[in-house]
Backbone as a printed PyTorch tensor [residue, N CA C, xyz], in Angstrom:
tensor([[[  0.8510,  -1.1690,   0.0000],
         [  0.0000,   0.0000,   0.0000],
         [  0.8970,   1.2330,   0.0000]],

        [[  0.5680,   2.1780,  -0.8370],
         [  1.3700,   3.3950,  -0.9060],
         [  0.9990,   4.3340,   0.2340]],

        [[  1.8960,   5.2550,   0.5140],
         [  1.6630,   6.2260,   1.5820],
         [  0.4490,   7.0940,   1.2550]],

        [[  0.3320,   7.5180,  -0.0020],
         [ -0.8120,   8.3740,  -0.3650],
         [ -2.1390,   7.6340,  -0.1910]],

        [[ -2.1610,   6.3330,  -0.4850],
         [ -3.3770,   5.5450,  -0.2950],
         [ -3.6900,   5.4150,   1.1850]],

        [[ -2.6640,   5.1350,   1.9650],
         [ -2.8570,   4.9540,   3.4050],
         [ -3.3400,   6.2280,   4.0810]],

        [[ -2.8600,   7.3650,   3.6120],
         [ -3.2150,   8.6390,   4.2390],
         [ -4.4410,   9.2890,   3.6180]],

        [[ -5.0900,   8.6310,   2.6770],
         [ -6.2590,   9.1950,   2.0180],
         [ -7.4260,   9.3830,   2.9860]],

        [[ -7.5190,   8.5250,   3.9660],
         [ -8.5910,   8.6410,   4.9630],
         [ -8.0860,   8.0980,   6.2890]],

        [[ -8.4320,   8.7460,   7.3880],
         [ -7.9880,   8.2380,   8.6980],
         [ -8.6830,   6.9150,   9.0170]],

        [[ -8.0510,   6.0900,   9.8270],
         [ -8.6880,   4.8250,  10.2020],
         [ -9.9230,   5.0820,  11.0610]],

        [[-10.8390,   4.1810,  10.9900],
         [-12.0530,   4.2930,  11.8170],
         [-11.6690,   4.0980,  13.2760]],

        [[-12.2400,   4.8880,  14.1600],
         [-11.9280,   4.6950,  15.5820],
         [-12.4420,   3.3390,  16.0530]],

        [[-11.7290,   2.7830,  17.0160],
         [-12.1630,   1.5160,  17.5900],
         [-13.4510,   1.7410,  18.3690]],

        [[-14.3910,   0.8650,  18.2000],
         [-15.6940,   1.0030,  18.8500],
         [-15.5610,   0.9050,  20.3680]],

        [[-16.3270,   1.7240,  21.0480],
         [-16.4250,   1.6980,  22.5080],
         [-15.0950,   1.8670,  23.2270]],

        [[-14.1820,   2.5930,  22.6530],
         [-12.9090,   2.8270,  23.3200],
         [-12.9260,   4.2040,  23.9680]],

        [[-12.7420,   4.2300,  25.2570],
         [-12.6640,   5.4970,  25.9640],
         [-11.2360,   6.0130,  25.8840]],

        [[-11.0480,   7.2550,  26.2840],
         [ -9.7070,   7.8360,  26.3050],
         [ -8.7950,   7.0240,  27.2370]],

        [[ -9.3670,   6.4810,  28.3090],
         [ -8.5740,   5.6770,  29.2350],
         [ -8.2120,   4.3230,  28.6230]],

        [[ -9.1400,   3.7240,  27.8720],
         [ -8.8210,   2.4640,  27.1940],
         [ -7.7010,   2.6600,  26.1850]],

        [[ -7.7680,   3.7530,  25.4300],
         [ -6.7220,   4.0130,  24.4340],
         [ -5.3790,   4.2430,  25.1150]],

        [[ -5.3740,   4.9780,  26.2150],
         [ -4.1350,   5.2000,  26.9550],
         [ -3.5740,   3.8720,  27.4640]],

        [[ -4.4440,   3.0480,  28.0370],
         [ -4.0340,   1.7580,  28.5880],
         [ -3.4670,   0.8500,  27.4970]],

        [[ -4.1150,   0.8090,  26.3530],
         [ -3.6640,  -0.0540,  25.2600],
         [ -2.3100,   0.3660,  24.7100]],

        [[ -1.9550,   1.6340,  24.8470],
         [ -0.6670,   2.1290,  24.3500],
         [  0.4880,   1.8840,  25.3180]],

        [[  0.2060,   1.3990,  26.5130],
         [  1.2710,   1.1370,  27.4930],
         [  2.1080,  -0.0750,  27.0950]],

        [[  3.3450,  -0.0800,  27.5430],
         [  4.2080,  -1.2560,  27.3920],
         [  3.6370,  -2.3740,  28.2560]],

        [[  3.9480,  -3.6090,  27.9110],
         [  3.3830,  -4.7730,  28.6120],
         [  3.6390,  -4.7180,  30.1210]],

        [[  4.8330,  -4.3380,  30.5160],
         [  5.1890,  -4.2740,  31.9480],
         [  4.3430,  -3.2170,  32.6710]],

        [[  4.1670,  -2.0570,  32.0350],
         [  3.3650,  -0.9930,  32.6350],
         [  1.8880,  -1.3750,  32.6680]],

        [[  1.4260,  -2.0560,  31.6340],
         [  0.0400,  -2.4980,  31.5740],
         [ -0.2580,  -3.4510,  32.7330]],

        [[  0.6720,  -4.3570,  33.0110],
         [  0.5050,  -5.2930,  34.1170],
         [  0.4790,  -4.5470,  35.4540]],

        [[  1.3720,  -3.5840,  35.6090],
         [  1.4100,  -2.8060,  36.8560],
         [  0.1160,  -2.0280,  37.0630]],

        [[ -0.4030,  -1.4190,  35.9970],
         [ -1.6600,  -0.6740,  36.0980],
         [ -2.8040,  -1.6290,  36.4320]],

        [[ -2.8550,  -2.7650,  35.7610],
         [ -3.9100,  -3.7560,  36.0300],
         [ -3.8860,  -4.2040,  37.4810]],

        [[ -2.6950,  -4.4720,  37.9950],
         [ -2.5660,  -4.9090,  39.3860],
         [ -3.0070,  -3.8180,  40.3540]],

        [[ -2.6140,  -2.5780,  40.0850],
         [ -2.9860,  -1.4740,  40.9710],
         [ -4.4890,  -1.2070,  40.9250]],

        [[ -5.0630,  -1.2950,  39.7410],
         [ -6.4970,  -1.0310,  39.5860],
         [ -7.3330,  -2.0100,  40.3950]],

        [[ -6.9260,  -3.2590,  40.4290],
         [ -7.7160,  -4.2800,  41.1260],
         [ -7.3350,  -4.4290,  42.5940]],

        [[ -6.3250,  -3.7130,  43.0400],
         [ -5.8600,  -3.7920,  44.4260],
         [ -6.6430,  -2.8150,  45.3040]],

        [[ -7.4300,  -3.3400,  46.2090],
         [ -8.2590,  -2.4760,  47.0550],
         [ -7.4330,  -1.6530,  48.0520]],

        [[ -6.1650,  -1.9720,  48.2190],
         [ -5.3090,  -1.1790,  49.1010],
         [ -5.0270,   0.2050,  48.4960]],

        [[ -5.1540,   0.3150,  47.1620],
         [ -4.9810,   1.6100,  46.5080],
         [ -6.2620,   2.4100,  46.6670]],

        [[ -6.1750,   3.4970,  47.4090],
         [ -7.3240,   4.3920,  47.5070],
         [ -7.5600,   5.0380,  46.1430]],

        [[ -8.8130,   5.2390,  45.8340],
         [ -9.2290,   5.7570,  44.5330],
         [ -8.4920,   7.0470,  44.1470]],

        [[ -8.5190,   8.0420,  45.0270],
         [ -7.9180,   9.3410,  44.7030],
         [ -6.3980,   9.2520,  44.5830]],

        [[ -5.7780,   8.3920,  45.3920],
         [ -4.3190,   8.2400,  45.3330],
         [ -3.8900,   7.5830,  44.0250]],

        [[ -4.6150,   6.5520,  43.6080],
         [ -4.2900,   5.8740,  42.3520],
         [ -4.5260,   6.8050,  41.1750]],

        [[ -5.6260,   7.5270,  41.1800],
         [ -5.9150,   8.4740,  40.1060],
         [ -4.7930,   9.5030,  39.9910]],

        [[ -4.3760,  10.0790,  41.1000],
         [ -3.3020,  11.0830,  41.0870],
         [ -1.9890,  10.4880,  40.5940]],

        [[ -1.6630,   9.2770,  41.0420],
         [ -0.4120,   8.6400,  40.6320],
         [ -0.4020,   8.3670,  39.1290]],

        [[ -1.5070,   7.8920,  38.5990],
         [ -1.5610,   7.5840,  37.1700],
         [ -1.5350,   8.8560,  36.3190]],

        [[ -2.1970,   9.9140,  36.7790],
         [ -2.1340,  11.1830,  36.0530],
         [ -0.7090,  11.7070,  36.0510]],

        [[ -0.0190,  11.5960,  37.1840],
         [  1.3870,  12.0100,  37.2560],
         [  2.2530,  11.2420,  36.2660]],

        [[  1.8630,  10.0160,  35.9510],
         [  2.6360,   9.1710,  35.0460],
         [  2.1490,   9.2230,  33.5960]],

        [[  1.2450,  10.1570,  33.3000],
         [  0.8720,  10.3620,  31.9120],
         [ -0.5290,   9.9650,  31.5000]],

        [[ -1.3240,   9.4550,  32.4280],
         [ -2.6980,   9.1300,  32.0860],
         [ -3.4550,  10.4280,  31.8490]],

        [[ -4.3600,  10.4570,  30.8570],
         [ -5.1450,  11.6810,  30.6410],
         [ -5.9660,  12.0320,  31.8870]],

        [[ -6.0980,  13.3330,  32.1270],
         [ -6.8930,  13.7690,  33.2760],
         [ -8.3700,  13.5740,  32.9790]],

        [[ -9.0280,  12.8710,  33.8740],
         [-10.4670,  12.6380,  33.7650],
         [-11.0850,  12.8720,  35.1390]],

        [[-12.3840,  13.0210,  35.1510],
         [-13.0980,  13.1900,  36.4210],
         [-12.9480,  11.9280,  37.2570]],

        [[-12.9690,  12.0880,  38.5630],
         [-12.8120,  10.9220,  39.4280],
         [-13.9380,   9.9120,  39.2310]],

        [[-15.1420,  10.3800,  38.9090],
         [-16.2330,   9.4350,  38.6570],
         [-15.9880,   8.6310,  37.3760]],

        [[-15.4490,   9.2700,  36.3500],
         [-15.1070,   8.5730,  35.1060],
         [-14.0450,   7.5210,  35.3820]],

        [[-13.0510,   7.8850,  36.1780],
         [-12.0010,   6.9420,  36.5320],
         [-12.5740,   5.7750,  37.3260]],

        [[-13.5010,   6.0670,  38.2380],
         [-14.1180,   5.0140,  39.0400],
         [-14.8910,   4.0180,  38.1890]],

        [[-15.6320,   4.5180,  37.2120],
         [-16.3740,   3.6290,  36.3040],
         [-15.3930,   2.7630,  35.5250]],

        [[-14.3350,   3.3790,  34.9890],
         [-13.3290,   2.6380,  34.2260],
         [-12.6410,   1.6000,  35.1110]],

        [[-12.3380,   1.9740,  36.3350],
         [-11.6690,   1.0520,  37.2570],
         [-12.5360,  -0.1740,  37.5220]],

        [[-13.8280,   0.0380,  37.7220],
         [-14.7370,  -1.0990,  37.9380],
         [-14.8300,  -1.9650,  36.6840]],

        [[-14.8680,  -1.3480,  35.5290],
         [-14.8980,  -2.1180,  34.2780],
         [-13.6390,  -2.9360,  34.0850]],

        [[-12.5470,  -2.4660,  34.6640],
         [-11.2630,  -3.1680,  34.5500],
         [-11.1070,  -4.2540,  35.6160]],

        [[-12.0930,  -4.4170,  36.4710],
         [-12.0690,  -5.5220,  37.4120],
         [-12.0250,  -5.1860,  38.8850]],

        [[-12.0630,  -3.8970,  39.2400],
         [-12.0060,  -3.5150,  40.6480],
         [-13.3120,  -3.8480,  41.3510]],

        [[-13.1980,  -4.4680,  42.5050],
         [-14.3420,  -4.6920,  43.3770],
         [-13.9380,  -4.2990,  44.7830]],

        [[-14.8570,  -3.7690,  45.5350],
         [-14.5440,  -3.3280,  46.9030],
         [-14.4090,  -4.5030,  47.8330]]])
């Protein structure tokens, strides 16, 4: 495929992908595992984990958005 053909139209966005899902999918395997472990670890307080991940490059989102995403990723109280 030529470059001009490839750049003729942007790729379709992945269905049902939030900004947090896209950020997570772009992480290296080691970082992805660390994030997964922290997300499901109830010892991590919600606000502390959110702040730590934002400090490390996660997009800033509302704490409620982060909470919904965290539960979807497997967090249970």
